N, C-alpha and C positions, 0 to 999 in steps of 0.2 A: 502494497500500502504506499504512497505516497502521499504523506500527510503534512500539510502545509497550513499550522496557531496562522492564530490571527498574527500574532510578529513578524512572520515574517512575509518576506516585501508580497507585496498586497501583488503583483504581474505571475507572482511564479503560483498562483491562484488559478489567475486569468487565465496563465498559455497552460497549464494542467489540463479546465475543465475548454479552452475552447478546442482542443488537439479532439477529446471525444463527441462535439458536443459536429463539428466541425465535419464529422463525417453522417451528420443530417441521423435521420432513424433516427433523436434521442426520443428517450418519452422521460416525461415532470412527473413525480410523484410530490407532494407540499402536503407543507402539513401550516401548522398554527404558525413556527416563528416567521412564513410569507406575510402575517395581517400583521403582523404587532404593530408596525411604522402607520400604520390606519387606523392605530387607534383601540384597535381590538386586541386583549387579552388574549396568553394562550394558559391551557391548563396544569403547564409547570413550568417552573424558570429554568435558566440556564445548565442548571443540575441534573436536571430530568426529572423533577420530583414535585411529587404533587401540590398545587400550592393550596390554602387555607381551603377553600372554596369547594365544598363538593355538588360535583354533580346531578341534572334529576337521571334517574331510571328508571329502567321502561317498565318496569317491574312496578316501583311506587306510581310513576306514572299512568297505566291503567287501570293498579288496585284499589287508589287510597286514591277519594271525588276530592277530599281536602288536598291531598299532598297537591292533586290534578290542578283543582283552584290557585293554591298559592302560584307555582308556575306559571301560571298564566298572568297573576295581574302583580308579579314582578318581569316576566316578558313584554306586557305590555309596555312599564316601563322604559324596557333593556331595547326592544327596537328601535328606539326613537335614533339610538345613537348606530346604530345598525347599520339600519337604514341610511344613513348620514353616512355611513364611510365612502371614502370614497381609495379606491385604485392607486397604490404607489408605486416609489423609483423600477420597486422587482416586481408586480404583477407586469404594468408595463412592456420592461424589460422580455420574461416570455411572452408575454402576446407579440414581437416586433420579433423573437427568434421562429417564432411561429408562423409569422404571415413569411420571413426569411424561405419557408420550405426545410427549414432544421430542425424541428421536431414532429413523430408520430404516432403523437398524442402526451393529452395532461389529463390527468390524475389528481384531483384535490380530494384530502381528508376536510378539505374548513369546510364551512357551510355558511360564508355570508357573500357568494355571488365574487368575489372581486374578481379573479380572472377573467371572467367573460366583461366586468364592464371595465380592467384591463384590456384587453380584447385581443384576448384567447377567444377559441372558437371550439364547440364543440369538448368542451371542459367535460369529463366521469366525475358526478360530484361521486362521491364511492358513503360519504356520511348524507345524504340531501342535500334543502338547499333551507334556508329560515326563512326564504320569501314565499312558501308554499304552504299550504295543512293539507291534510286527510282530515277525513272525517273515521272516526273506528268505528260506525255504524255498515254505515251503507260503501267507501270508500271512495268518495267525492271528494276528488282533487281542486280547488278553490287559493286564488293568490292570497299572499298574503293584507296585501293597501286592500280590499276588501273589507277583509275582517276585520284591518284598522280600525277603517271606515261607522263597521258598527260596532265597536263595542267601543269609541270615543259618543259617539251617542249612549250605547248605554252608562256613560260615563264620567259625564260631563264635566264632574269632578277630582279627578278624580286622578291626579295630577302629580304625587309625590314626585319628590329629587331630588337623584344619587346623581356620585361622578365615578361608583365600583358596580358596571362590569362586567356581566359572568363571560366566557367565550363564545357558549351555549345559551345569547344572547337576551340575560334575563337580568334584572337587577337588586341588587343588597337592599330587603328592604325591611324595612323592624316588623315582628311579630302584625302590634297593632292596628297597621293600616291597612291591613288584607281584608280582616273584613270584610269591609267598603266595598270592594271589586264584584262587578257584575262583571258575569261572563254568557256568552253570548252558545247555540247551539249549532248544531250542520245548516245552514240554508237550502241546501237539495232536500234533507230528509227531514232537518222540525226533530231530529229524536238524536242522533247522535254526539256527544262527544269529537271535538275537532282536535288534532296532534299537531306538532310541527313536521313536518316534511324530512323527519331526518331522523340518520338511529342513535339514540340516545343511547350513549350506556347500561350495557344489558340484555342489550338487542343485538340479532341477528341482523347482519349486511346482507339483503338481497342475493339471490346466490346468481340468478343471472347478471349482477352486476359486477359479481366477483368475479368471473369467470371473461366480460369485459374486460374489463383489470388484468388480469392474467395470458390473455389474447395478446392486447397490448406489449405488456410487457415480453413475452414470448416471442416477439416479430422487431421487439425495439431493438435501436444500431450499441444502445448504452442507456445506463435506468440514470437521471436524474434526480435524488431525492433534495426538495430542499425543506428546510425550516422544520424538520423533521426531529424527534427524539428517538421515536420510531418504536416508542417503550411497547404499544397493544400490538396485538398480534396482526392487527387492522388493515397496518403501511406498514409493520414489518413480515411478513409473506410475501411479496411481493421481490425485495431484495434477498427475500431466500431462495425463489426461482431465478431471480436474475445472474445469482452466485452460481446454483445451483447448473445454472447452464452458461455459464464461463463469459455471461455478457456485463461489460464495465458498471463498476456498478461508482457513481460521486455521488458524493455527500454536503449538502454547507451549509453551515448550519453555525447558531451559535451557543455550544456549550458539547458536549460529549453526547451518540448517541446512541443505540443499541447496537445499530451493526456497523460500526463502527470499523469491526473485525474481517468486513464483509466489503471492505467499502477499496475499490483502487487510487481512487482519490481521494482525501477527506482535506477538507475547504473548510477550518475552524474562525469565521466573519463574517461581518452582517449581512446578511441578503442586500440590503438596499442600496450595496460600495458593490456588490461582486456584483451583483445581474446584470443592474446597467454597463458595466466594466466588458463585460463577455458580449453582454445583445451588441457595443458597438467595434469588438475587434470580430466575430462570427457574423455580423446581419447591416452595420457600416456601408 
């Protein structure tokens, strides 16, 4: 493995990445670290350890009506920051690399839609997207904007302020304000509880989506991991598959990752610095 820490000359990391990307058919696998410059926090710090926030689990959301109600109250407030987030230099760089014909695909573990806003096309959202909702009763999929408007009408005076937004789009709010929130049901069937169209912790990623990602990786010239600690198997399995097939793996992340031992190139540096330089070198 070519390890290129933050202290190493920046150009060396970009050179090593450019050697892989220039051959074409690179597949991107991105994580929360790519969106932190857009104001969206990640679940884990630079050490890879979980932050204080405990994310919502699928079991709690589907089995505990009160837990579900509390999630939507927090998400109603947190959605404003997610909706207002803008793609950063790293997202734009990925879009430029794809426009130059150097990427064979983009897989993201993020649910914020910023890859698409930054110019990437045909992005596979491994864990879904916060901009959609799905009814647990009838399966209807609707846009989050529609739900947000309905919630504003049902909660004209519910607007607690907070600066602490979690990666899954919900805000940290004191318990005493949550009971005043009014949730709405599915507009299509009028019965079912709504769920954001994302994969919660403890939930299984749809099999066809996983197979689509494996197919992209298996046809890749290289796998470029951007801003993911690879702590959970959901993303790490694609690194394992690439390594097994002899497909070069490059990891750009601040701090250690679970996949470091499998990487051919490892760059420990900010994505907002490395990726624009890579795009300028390869797609400029």
